[in-house]
C-alpha positions as CSV (number, residue, x, y, z in Angstrom):
1,M,80.7,1.2,-14.6
2,T,82.4,-0.1,-17.7
3,S,81.3,-2.8,-20.1
4,V,81.1,-6.3,-18.7
5,D,83.6,-7.5,-21.3
6,D,86.1,-4.7,-20.4
7,L,85.7,-5.6,-16.7
8,F,86.3,-9.3,-17.3
9,M,89.4,-8.5,-19.3
10,R,90.8,-6.5,-16.4
11,L,89.8,-9.1,-13.9
12,S,91.6,-11.8,-16.0
13,R,94.9,-9.9,-15.4
14,S,94.6,-10.1,-11.6
15,A,96.3,-13.1,-10.1
16,F,94.2,-12.7,-6.9
17,R,90.9,-12.6,-8.8
18,Q,91.9,-15.5,-11.0
19,R,92.5,-17.9,-8.1
20,F,88.7,-18.1,-7.3
21,H,86.8,-21.0,-8.8
22,L,83.7,-22.9,-7.8
23,G,84.5,-26.1,-6.0
24,R,82.6,-29.3,-6.7
25,A,80.0,-28.6,-3.9
26,E,79.3,-25.1,-5.1
27,Y,79.1,-26.3,-8.7
28,V,76.6,-29.0,-7.8
29,Y,74.7,-26.5,-5.7
30,C,74.3,-24.2,-8.8
31,Q,73.2,-27.2,-10.9
32,Q,70.6,-28.2,-8.3
33,K,69.2,-24.7,-7.6
34,G,69.3,-23.3,-11.1
35,E,70.4,-19.9,-12.5
36,A,67.3,-18.0,-11.5
37,L,67.5,-18.9,-7.8
38,I,71.3,-18.3,-7.7
39,R,70.7,-14.8,-9.2
40,Q,68.0,-14.2,-6.6
41,H,70.5,-15.1,-3.9
42,A,73.0,-12.7,-5.4
43,A,70.5,-9.9,-5.5
44,D,69.6,-10.6,-1.8
45,F,73.2,-10.7,-0.7
46,V,74.0,-7.5,-2.6
47,K,71.0,-5.7,-1.1
48,Q,71.7,-6.9,2.4
49,R,75.5,-6.6,2.5
50,L,76.6,-4.0,0.0
51,S,73.8,-1.6,-0.8
52,A,74.1,0.7,2.2
53,A,76.2,3.8,2.0
54,E,78.3,2.5,4.9
55,P,77.8,-1.3,5.1
56,A,78.5,-3.1,8.4
57,N,82.0,-4.6,8.5
58,D,82.8,-3.2,5.0
59,G,85.8,-5.0,3.6
60,R,85.1,-8.1,5.7
61,Q,81.3,-8.7,5.0
62,T,81.7,-11.3,2.3
63,P,82.9,-14.7,3.4
64,M,85.5,-16.4,1.2
65,R,83.5,-19.6,0.9
66,G,80.1,-21.1,1.8
67,H,78.0,-20.1,-1.2
68,P,78.8,-19.8,-4.9
69,V,77.8,-16.1,-4.9
70,F,80.4,-15.4,-2.2
71,I,83.1,-16.9,-4.4
72,A,81.8,-15.0,-7.4
73,Q,81.9,-11.8,-5.5
74,H,85.6,-12.2,-4.7
75,A,86.4,-13.3,-8.3
76,T,84.6,-10.2,-9.7
77,A,85.6,-7.6,-7.1
78,T,82.0,-7.1,-6.0
79,C,82.8,-8.2,-2.4
80,C,83.0,-4.8,-0.7
81,R,82.5,-1.1,-1.4
82,G,86.3,-0.6,-1.8
83,C,86.5,-3.1,-4.6
84,L,83.3,-1.7,-6.1
85,S,84.9,1.7,-6.2
86,K,88.3,0.5,-7.5
87,W,87.1,-2.0,-10.1
88,H,83.6,-0.8,-11.1
89,A,83.8,3.0,-10.5
90,I,80.9,2.8,-8.1
91,P,81.5,5.5,-5.5
92,Q,81.8,4.7,-1.8
93,H,79.8,6.4,1.0
94,Q,76.5,6.5,-0.9
95,A,73.8,3.9,-1.1
96,L,73.8,1.7,-4.3
97,T,71.1,2.6,-6.8
98,A,68.8,-0.1,-8.2
99,E,70.8,0.2,-11.4
100,Q,74.1,-0.4,-9.6
101,Q,72.7,-3.3,-7.7
102,A,71.5,-4.8,-11.0
103,W,75.0,-4.3,-12.5
104,V,76.6,-6.2,-9.6
105,V,74.2,-9.1,-9.9
106,A,74.7,-9.2,-13.6
107,V,78.5,-9.4,-13.2
108,I,78.2,-12.1,-10.5
109,G,75.7,-14.0,-12.8
110,R,78.1,-13.9,-15.8
111,W,81.0,-15.2,-13.7
112,I,78.9,-18.1,-12.4
113,Q,77.7,-18.9,-16.0
114,Q,81.4,-19.0,-17.1
115,E,82.3,-21.3,-14.2
116,M,79.3,-23.6,-15.0
117,A,80.4,-23.9,-18.6
118,Q,83.5,-25.7,-17.4
119,P,83.6,-29.4,-16.5
120,V,82.5,-30.4,-13.0
121,P,85.4,-29.8,-10.6
122,P,87.0,-32.9,-9.1
123,A,86.0,-33.9,-5.6
124,R,88.4,-32.8,-2.9
125,P,90.6,-35.7,-1.7
126,A,89.7,-37.0,1.7
127,K,92.1,-35.9,4.4
128,S,94.5,-38.7,5.2
129,K,95.0,-40.0,8.6
130,S,97.9,-38.2,10.2
131,H,101.1,-40.0,11.2
132,S,100.7,-38.8,14.8
133,D,97.5,-41.0,15.1
134,D,99.6,-44.1,14.2
135,N,102.2,-43.2,16.8
136,D,99.6,-42.7,19.5
137,N,98.5,-46.4,19.3
138,R,102.0,-47.8,19.8
139,Q,103.5,-48.7,23.1
140,L,106.8,-47.2,24.1
141,D,109.6,-49.8,24.0
142,L,112.1,-48.9,26.6
143,L,114.1,-52.1,26.7
């Protein structure tokens, strides 16, 4: 494990990691639940999904959306044991220690804090009615 500042500097150079941001729904969720509860969720997810020496579905156990912590995990390379090994120097094939779990939660928490320091993301535009729906209601003019 390196310093958090060093880690975030390296993550900032990854185009893949930089594409992750909280959407409006996740941002509002964090506002409503508060930092303490979000950190508790992170600790629970890390314990349940990452802490085992050989986690179930490793490499695919963290969804890409659905909770602010999941997004943060991808943004901070704390999503699977392979990323933990590559980015955080936490060895694979052995259970995470309490200290390692605390590190992962701290990294996730810092990323979420940074995201929450930004303005509220805009709402996603509503999906427009497709043109095929308009054509379905027309009669075919054969004459």
